[in-house]
N, C-alpha and C positions, 0 to 999 in steps of 0.2 A: 508498359510505360512507367517511368519512375517519377519521383518527385523530389523537391528540395526541402530540406529539414533544417530548422533552426533550433538551437539548444540555448536556452537562457538560464545561466548558472554553472559556473566553472568551479565547483567544490568537490566534495568527495564523491556524490553521486554522479556528477558530470563525468567524473574519470571512468566510472563504470558504463554510462551509456553513450558517450561519444564515439568510442570504438564500435560498439554494437551498431548504431545507427549508421556509420560510416561503411561497415562491412555488409549491411543488408542489401541485396541485390536489387530491391525496389527504391532504394534511395539513390539519387543521381549526385547530390551534393550535401554536405553538412556546413552550416554556418553558426559560429558560437558568439555569445554575448555574455559580459559580466561586467559589474560596475568597478571592478578591481583591475587596473591594466595589467598588473603583473600575472594575474591569473589567466587572462586572455593570451598573453604572450606565452605563458608556459605551455598552455593547452595547444596552441597554433603550433608550436615547435614539436611538442611530444606526439601530437596525433595527425600532423601534416594537414591541419585545417587552413586553407588559404584566406577565406573571408571571415573577418571578425567585426564585431559591433561593441560598442561601449555601453549599451543599455538595451532593455527590451524595446524601448521606444524606437531606437534605431533599427533594431532587428525587425520590428513589425512594418518598417517602411521599405525593406527590401523585397525581393521577389521570391521569398521561400514561401512554400505551400502550406507549411505546418510548423508549429513550434513545440518544443517540450519545455514545460515550466519546471525547473528543478532548482527552485529558490527556497527561501526561509517558509516554514509551513504557514505562518500567519498571512503571507502575502499571496497565496495561491488564488483564492477567490477572485479578488479585484484583477489580478494579472490576467487570469484565464477569461473574464469577461472582456477586458481590453483586446485581448487577441482575437476572440471571437468576432467582436465589432470591427476588427481590422480584416476580417475575412479568411483567417487561418484555422486550419484544423489544430486541435489542441490535445496534447498528452500532458498530463499533469501529475506530479509527485502527490502523494497523500500528505494531508487530507484535501478534499474537494474545496472545502471552504470552512470557516469558522462562524458563519453568520448564514442563517437559514434563508435570508433574502438573497444573499449571493448564489446560493444553490438553486433557488427558483428562476433567477435570472439566467444562470447558465442553461437550465433546462429550456427556458422560453427562447433563448437565442439559438439553440441547437435545432428546435423544432422549427423556427422561423427561417433559418438559413440552410439547414440541412448538411451543416458542417459536422464533421467527426469530433467528437470529445471522448477522451478515454483518461480514467484515472489509473495510476500505476500501483495498483494494490497487490503486493508481492504474495500475500498469503493465499490468493485465489488460486496460484500455481505451486503451493507448498505440497510436497508429496502426500502428506495426510488428508488435505482438502481434496486433491485429485482422486485419491482412492476412496474417500467417503462419498464423494460425488458419483462415482462409478456405482459403488454398492447401492446408494440410495436410488439411482435411476433403475437399477436392477430389482428393486424391491426388497433388498435384503434387510434393510432397516425396519420395514414397515412403515407405520406412521410416526413422525417426528414427536418424541415425548419432551426430552430434556437435552440441553447441550451445555458445554462449559468451554470457554477460551480465554486466554490470558496472554497479555504482552508484558512482560516482566523486565525491568530495568532498574538499575540503581543510578541516581542522578550523577554520581561521580563518573559513571562511564561517559555521560554527555558533555562533562565540562570542556574538553578540548574542542569537540565539534562546534559547540555554542560560542566558544571565544573566538574561534577561527571565523564563524559567519556573522556574529553579533558585535564584534568590537568591544570597546571598553564598557558598554552598558549591557553585555551579554546576559546578565542576570535578570534584566527586565523582561526578556523573551524566554529565558530558560523556565520562568515560572508558568509556562503554558499548561492549561488544565489537562490532566491526563485523558479525560473523556472528550477533549476536542481531537484528539488523535486515536480514534477508536476502531479504525478500519481493518488493522491487523487481526484483531480479535473477531469483530462482528463479521467480517467476510469469510471467517473460517466456518461460521454457521450458516449465514444466508447464501454463501457460495456454493453450499451444498444442496440446501433444500429449495432455495429459489423464493422462500417466503419474505416477509418483510415485518418489522417490528411495529407493534400497535400501541405498547404501553410500556413505561419504564419507571422504576423507583431506583434510586442511587444514593448511597452512602459515601461520604468522604473522610479520608483520615487527614486531620489537622496537622500539619508539619510543625516539628520543633527543631530542625537541624540548624546548626550554627552557620551553615553557608549562606543564609538568609535570601534563599531563592523563592520559597513558597510563602505567601503571607498577603493579606489584602492590600498592604500598603508597599510591597516589596516587588511587585512585578506589574506589567501593563494591563494584565487581566483580573487584577482584584482577586486572585485565586489563592486560597490558603491550603488547598489540598495537593498532596504529593502522590496519594494512592486514592483510587475511587472504584467502588464496586457496584454493579448495576445488576438489577434483575429485570429481564425484558420479555414481555409476553409476545409472542409471535403469531402472524395471521393464520397459520395452519393449526392453531390450538395448543402449541407447545410453548415452552419458555426456555430462557437460557440465561446463564450467569455469566457476565463478562467482567474481567479484571483488568484494569490499567493502572499498573504500579509503576512508581519512580523512585521509591525508596524502600527497596528490600534486597536481600542477598540474591544473587544470581549465579548461575552455573554456565560457565562457557567452555566448550570444547569443540575444536573444528569438526563440522560434519553432523552436530547434533542440534537438536531444538533448543538452543541455548536461552531463548527469550519468548518465543511463541509456541504454545501447544494447546491441544484441544481434545475433548472427549464429546461423544454424542451417543444417545440412547433412544432407540425406537421400539415399537411394540414387538418386533421380531428379533432384532439384533443390536448389538452395541459396539462402540469402538472407544478404546481406552489408550490415551497417548501421554507419554511423559518425555522428559529430555532424552531418555536413552532406550526405551522400549515403546512397542505399540502392540495391541491385543485387540482380536475380534471375539466378541461373546455371542455365541449362537444359542438362542433361546429354545430351539426345538430339541437340540441334543445336549444343552447345558455345557457346552464345550468352551474352553478359553483358548484360543489359538494364537500363537506368537506370530505376528505378521510384521515383524520389525524389518525383515529383510526386503519387504516390497517398498519401504519408504526411507531405506537407508542410503545416504548420498555416497557417490563414489568420490574419488580423489578431486581435488581441485585442479581445474585445468591450467589455471594461471595465477598462482598466489603472487601477490605483489604488494609493495608499499604504494601508497597513494597520498600525495600531499604531505601534510605534516600529521596524519592519523598514522598510528602504529601498525606494523605489519600484522601483529597478531590480532589486533582488533579487526582489520580487514580481512583477514583469512575467515574469521568466524562469522562475520555479518555481511560482508560485501562480496565475498567469493565462495563458491562451492561448486561441486560437481552436480550431477544428476541422479536421481533414484530410478530403479527400474520401472516404477509406474509412471515416470515422466513420458510423454509422447513425443520423444525426439525426433522421430521420423517425419514430422511435420515442420521442422526447422530447417533454414537454409543450410546447405552442406558447409559453407565457409563458416558457419558459427561453431563447427566442432571442436576447434581448438582454442576457443576464446572464453574468457571469463564468463561466469554465469552465476550471479551472486544471489544472496537471501534465499537459501535452500533450492536453488536451481530455477529460480522465477524469471530473472532479467530477461533471458533470451526470449522467452514465451511472450513477455509483454511487449517488447519491441516488434516482434513478429506480428503480433495482433494488430498493433497500431498501423504498422506499414501495410498490411493486407487491408484493414479498413479504409485508409486513405485512398488506396488505389482501385478498390473494388466498389467503395461506397456502402459496403455492409457495416452493420454496427458491430463493434467488438464486444466480447462478452462483458467487460467492465465499461459499459456505456454510461451516459449521463444519469439515467434512471436508477441503474444499479449502483452508481456511485452515490447518489443521494441517499437510497435506501440503506447503504452502509455507513454514511456520515451522520446523517441527522439523529439517529438515536444516541450518539454519543453527545451531541450538542444539547439535547433535551436532558440527558442524563446528568450533565453537569449543573443544569439548571435546578434539576430536582434536588441534587447534593447539596446546593447552596440553601435550599428550602427544607434541608433536614430529612430528605428521603421522600418527599412528596410524590405520590403516584401521578404521573402525567402522561397525556395522550402524545403520540408521536405522529406528526404530520406525514402523510404519505404522498409521494409525487406522481404515483401511477406507474404505467408501463409505457415503453416506446410505442410510437404508431404500429398498428398490426401490419402494415404494408412496407414496413423498413425490415428488409432481410438482415439477418444476423450470422455472424461467423461461428463455426462450431469450434470450441476450443481444443478439441481433440484431433483436428485435422486441417 
């Protein structure tokens, strides 16, 4: 039995996800919505979508069973709450929210209603995260000791997307605190170990760039930091360093870890990852093993231009093939020749949500996991504002024990 899917947001990400939801065998219909009529018209023609809406409000009044919130990052929390209160299952782009009270309300509504909530965190299905998750479950790491993860971009790479979505006052939103968008990094750690963050201390780099984006009086978040570095203690006794940088040199090459990569150390083994190579370190034999081939992506199935964003940008970040470690056998067959962006993650996230809605099982990136991956960054930014003060991180707990969960590998 299928369901009707609504998608709010006809921007760059919408171009990636509308075709995938349309193609999934569990989806009977896709309905789209955007505040910009020209975008709705373009998507309708491009993807053969018959029903359209001019706002999320209108979309929530239709008979769709679920909605995907693919809008500006600062809007997700309130929009998700609105959708859950309207009785819809929700898929949300990251971050979950930028206010801890909104996170708490989302979890309360999910528990109260039994509706599915899922956050679309791409790094959970990055090849290195999948590989480390497998090795960790097998005991190859031993106990978790230390990890590093970083999401690196230069703000100049975001000018065009922010202009496209933010209009004439786009800089007010572009000054978004880096640690308000922490989940690409945090999920690479917690998505392997299943632990949560208990404490954090964060330092910020006060920006001086002439574009006037970062500064207390320059953006809607009173944020002066373009780069933030956090040291986080985890519930399993380990710790990790998280870098969220928006003003650094970056490396881009199709099929490589151009902006997000990780390293992890345990008592028995370790994983080292950089943009072009990956190695396993075996303590018992003192071996350094090149395992790059297991996480190297194949060719992009569907390189394409999308909207006004350049083809080269889309090839590197929005479109990619899959790696040998990806469990592609669990995907619908008609996904085989479709786009699969952000290091092969898009198809797996869409498949998780569709299966969750139709089976009632929790997706791996459920509300409690989303909170565990999001809240540490919100507290980290507060720490940076206070000069690196060590702060406790609220923990939202685990989902109800009697709520079954999907297996990400099948």
